[in-house]
N, C-alpha and C positions, 0 to 999 in steps of 0.2 A: 103832505108838506113834502116827504119826499121825492114823489113825481115832480114837484117845482124844483126841487133841488137838482133832479136829475136833467131837466131843461134848462138849467142856468139862472134860475129867476130869483133864488134863494142861496144863501152859503149856511152850510151847518157849522156851528161853533161847539166843540165837545167841551163842556167846564169840568166833569169826570165822568167816571165810568159810566154814570146813570142818570147823566145830565145833560143836554144837548139846548141849543139856541137856533131858533132859524132866523138870520140876517137878510133883510131884504137889498142892503147895501153889498152887491158881490165884487165890488172893487176891493184890492189888497189893500187892509188899512187894520189897527192895532184896537185894542178894548181894554176898559177898565171890567172888572166884575166886582159889582158891590155884595159880598157874602152877607150883608144883613138885610138887604132888601131884595136880593137875589135880580138884581140889575142888572143887564150889559149896555155900556155906554161906549160909544164911538170915540176913537181918538185919530186925529189926521196925523200924519207924516211929519206935521212940523211940533206935534207934540212929543215925539219921539227922536232922539241922536242916531246918527248912523249905527247900525247894528253890524258886527264883523265876527263872522263866525270862522274858528279855527280849526276847525276839523271839518274832514271831509268823508263823503263813502264812497268805497271805490264803486265804481260803474254808476255814480249818481250824480246828479246836477241839481244844485238847491234852485227853486223856480221862484219860490216868494219865502219871506219871511214874515212871520206875523205875532205881534206880541200879545199876551194875556197877562194884564197885570189884575191881581186878586186884590182885593181892598176890602177892610172892616173897620167898625167902628172904635175909637181907640179906648 
């Protein structure tokens, strides 16, 4: 998997320190993560309003913003 990620065929989505998912959709997009089923669900840009980041890091430029929304059963 990591070799495919290195080649640019997969994108790694880190859920927490010990869990990652590999996504074949390598475009910039957002996700729902269903904690009860452990399913990662794609969200399109139309599903998320424009995100504004008010903080910047000295000497750094934001290259992308991707949202991970964790959901669970009520």
